[in-house]
N, C-alpha and C positions, 0 to 999 in steps of 0.2 A: 664036381666042384661048385656048380651053381647051387646044389642042395646044401652044401656045407656053408656057402655064403649066406643063404637065406636063414639057415639055423642060427648063424652067428648074429645076424641082424635082429632076429626075433629075441635072442637072448639079451642083446643090448637094450632093446625097447622094453623088455620085461624088467630088466634091472633099473633102467631110468624111471619107469613108471613106479617101481617100488620105492625109489628114493624121493621122487618128486611129489607123490601123492600126499604124504603126511605134511610136507611143507605148504602145499597149496590149500589143504583143508584146514582153515583157521577155525579155532574154537569160538563159539558164540560168547559175547561179553557177559560177564557175571558181575553182580554188585560187589563193590569193595567192602571188606569187613569193617564194620563200625561206621559206614557212611550214613549220614543223616538223610532220611527220605525227604523229598520235596513234594509238597501237596498243593502247589499253585502254578499258574502259568500266566504269561503276559498276553496282551491282546494286540500288540503292535511291535515294530522293531525297537521303538524307544522304551517300551516297558517289558522287554523280554526278561524272563526270570533266569538269573545266572545259575548254572549247574556245573559240575565237574564230571570227568570220566569216572564211571563206576558208581555214580550217585543215582539211586533209583528215584523215579518220578511216578507219582500216582495222583491224578486229579479227577474231580467230578466236573463234567462239562455238559454242554448241549450240542446237538447236531446243528452245524452251521457256524459254530465258533471257530475263530482262527486262533490257535494256541502257539505261543512263541517261547522258546528257551534259547539261551546263549551259553557257549562253553569256550574255553581257551584252547588253542592248538599251537604247538611249536614245530619247528622244522624236524623232519624225519618221521613224524607220527602218521599213522593210518587209522582213521576212526570208523567205527561201525555204529550205526544208529538203528535200534530196534524199537518198534512201537506196536502196541496192541490196543485196539479199540473194542470194548465190550458193550453190547446192547442189552440192557436189563429188560427192555420191553419190546414187544413185537413191532415190526415196521411194515409200512405199506408197499415197499418195493425195493429194488436193488439200488445200491449207492456205490459211488466211486470215491476213494480216499487218496490222499497224496501227502507225502512228506518231502519238503524242500529244504535245502541247506544253502545258506548265503555266507559269503566271507565278509571281512571287515569293510569292503567297498560295496557291499550289497550285490555282489555278482553271484548269480545262481551257479552252484557247483554241481558237476555231473556225478552221478552214482555209477560205480563200476560193477556193483552187484546189489541184489536185494529187490524185493517187491516194492517199488517206489509208488506205483499208482495201481493198487489192486481194486477189483470190483467184487462186491459181496452181495449175494441175493438176500431176499427178505427173510428167509428161514434160518440163515446163519447167525449165530449168537455173537460172533467176534470176527475181527479181521486183523491180520498181522501185516505190518509194513516194515520195510528195511531199506537201508542205504549205506553202502560202503564207499567212503570217499577216497580220492586219490591221495597219494603221499604228499604231505605238506613240504613244499620246497623252501629253501632258505632265501631264494630270490627268483625273480622272473622278469622277462621283458615287460615294459608297460602295456603293450598291445595284447599280451596273452592273458588268458583267464586261469592260469595255473594257481592252485591253492597256495597261499602264503601264510606265514605265521600271523596270528592275531585272534580276534574274537569272532566265532562263527555263530550264526543264528539258525535255529531249526523252526520251521513252520509246519504245523500239522493242521490239515483242513479237509473238508469234503468239497468236491468239485461237481458232483452230479448226484441228485437225490430227488425223490418225489416231494412235492411241496408239502403234503400233510405231515411228513416226517421231520420237518424243520422245527427245531426246538426240543426234540425228544432227548431225554437224559442219556448220557454215555459215561463210561469209565475208561480213562486213558492211562496206560502204563508205558513208560518210556525209559530207555537206558542207553547211554552213550558209552562205548567201550573203546579202548585203544588196543587194537589187535596187533600193532607193530610199532616199534619205536627204534628207528635206526640211528637216531641222533643226527648231528650235523653231517651232511654229505660232502662229497668232494667238489661240489659246484663252486666255480670261481666267482663268488659273490656272496653278499649277506645283506638282508633287509635291514635298513637303518633302525626302524622301529616297527613293532607289531601293528597290523592294521586293525584299529579299534574304531567302531562306528561312533560318531559324535552324537551323544544323547543329551547334550546340554543346549538349552534354548539360547539363542543369541539375543542381542539387544537391537532395537529398532533405531536406525540412524536417520535423522531428519536432514534432508539436503538444504532446506531453507531454515536459517536461524530463527528462533522464536522472537516475536516482537514484544518489546517492553510495553505493558499497558500504560504506565505513567508517561513514558516518552511519547506515546501515541496521543494521549490526551493533551499534552502540552503543545503539540504541534498544530492544534486547531487555530487558525487565524483567518484574517480577511482574504489573504491571497492563496489559501490552501485549495480553494475550489478551482483555481485556474490550472489549466493543463501545463505540462512541462514544455520547455522551449523545443525539445527534440520530439515532441509528440506529433503524430501524423495529422491530428486535427488542426494544429497550428499551420502546418505546411499546406494542408488542403484549403484552409481559409485564405491564406496569403495567395495561393495560386488562383482561387476564385476571384479575389479582388483585382489581381493583375490582369486576368482574362477580361473582366468587365471594363477596366480602363482601356485596355487595348481595343476592345470592340467599339467603345465610344469614340476614341481618337481615329480609328480607321473609318468609321462612318462619317465623321466630320470632314475628313480629307477627301473622301470619294464622292460625297453627295454633290449634285448639281445645284447651282444657285437658282432661286426662283425668279421668274420674270414678272414684272409688274403689269 
């Protein structure tokens, strides 16, 4: 009986593995037909180049540059980011690269799969980076770091390299793909508006109102050099005078009369 039970369990595991394997093995993202390639990248969060899922990116850069791209994400989507850095010239040593993803609040999002921080030696001509994000939720608690709908920012950079390799030319290929789109989930809530980073510069507010030059010129008079009645200099002077008077009166009352 034990043998029959073990055989039935093995059959169930084999059947489950056969049905789950194709669903778990997601295909790598491919460029969308007719998508316009992007050949530039931003240098900060404010200047991130906007792209869409399936739009190929290929830029010429230098080792040490921080490259930024942004893409929109909606609830139910799972995004995969693949990047390849090619080194046309020989390098002096090993280097470590990283791809980071931030949401609309500039919170760094965790990767569930992919080589997010690979290290490549000096003889290798290219390095591949990858990051599969978590499913975008329609809402989340304020204290959580769950991915929410909005604009996401990708940053590709090198975090460790020999100093002589700084500034060497590189070719960067990047592609963002949507490997799953489940639509709105059954979560009891919905984000009021997508989280979009504020890229517009604000205005400087002056706490002190500006002084009119004409009014300032007209105010020059004989009494303008006098301090205000509430100034500490007025009260200090008055206190000094009263102290002097009190000293003189006290001396006059307490001194002994001189004898002839």
